[in-house]
N, C-alpha and C positions, 0 to 999 in steps of 0.2 A: 504494500500500500504506500509506503514512504516514497518509493521510486516513482510511482504513479503521480503523487502529488507534487513532487519536484518538477516533473514535466508539465503538469497541469498549471502550476504557478508560473513556470517559465513562459508557457504559451500565453497565459493571462497577462503577464507583464509586457510581452511583445505586442499582443493584439490591442491591449489598452493604450499603450503608447502610440501605436500606429493609428488607432481610431481618433485619438485626441489630435495628433498631428494632421490627420486628414480633415478633421472638422475645422481646424485652424486655417489650413490651406483653402478649403472651400469658402470659408468666411471672407478671406482676403479676395478671392476671385469674384465672389458674388457681392461683396461690399456689405455683408450683413453680419450680425453677431447674435447667434442663437444662444443666448445666455444660459437658459435652463439646461440645454443639452451640453454646453461647454462645462458648466459646473458639475453636472451629473457624471460626465465622463472623467473629469478631473478627480472627483470623489472616488469613482470606481478605480481609477489608476492608483491613487494613493493607497486605498485599501488593499488592492492586489499586491502592490509592492510591500506593504506592511505585512501581509499574510506570508509572503515568501521570505522576506528578510528577517522578520522578528518571530512570528509564531511558528513558522516552519522550522527555523533553526532551533528554537526552544524545544519544540516537540521532538526533533531528532536527538538533541542532547539528552532529554529525559529518557527516551527509549533506549539510547546507548547505555546510559547509567543503569537503567533497569536490568539490562542484559548482563552488565559487568558486576553487579553487586550480588552477594549471596544472602544479605540480611533481609529477612522477610518483612520486618517493620519498615525498613528503608524502601523496599519495593512497594509496600502499601502506600507509603507517603508519596512516592514518585507516581504511582498510579492515580492517586487523587489529583496531583498536580497536572498530570497529563490530561485527565478528564476536564479540568478547568480550562486548559489551553484549547482542547478540542471543542468544548462548548462555545468558547469565545470565537474560535476560528469558524465554526459552523454558522454562528450568528452573523459574522462579518461577510462570509460567503453568501448568505441569504440576502444581505443588504446589497451586495454587488449584483446579484441576480435580479432583484427587484428594481434596482436602479437601471439595469440594462433594459428591462421591460419598459420602464418609463421612457428611456431614450428612444426605443423603437416606436412607442406610442406618440411621442412628441414629433418624431420624424414623419410618421404617417399623417399627423395633423397638418404639418407644413406642406406635405404633398397632396393633401385633401383626398386621401385614399378612403 
C-alpha cells in the first residue's frame, strides 16, 4: 500500500501543479481571472503536497519503526499514532476530492454545459 500511495501522491503533485499552471496560462490568454477555480486549485495543490511531504513521510516513518521494534507497548502506541495520521490524511484527501468536484462544476458553469 505504501508504494501505491507514493505514486498516487507523486501523480497528484504533478497533475495539481500542471492544472494550476494551465489555469494561469488560460487566464492570461483569455484576459480573465476565474478566482474561485484558481483558489480551489491552489488549495488542492497545497494539500496534495502537504499529504506527500508531511503525512506520507510521517506514516512511512511510523510503519518502519513498527516493523523494527519488538516492544508490544511501543507498537500499540505507534499504531494509535499511525491511525491518527491516517484519519487526518483521509480527511484531507476527501477535501481534495470535493474541491476537484467543485472545480469541475465551476468549469461547467462557465461553459454553460
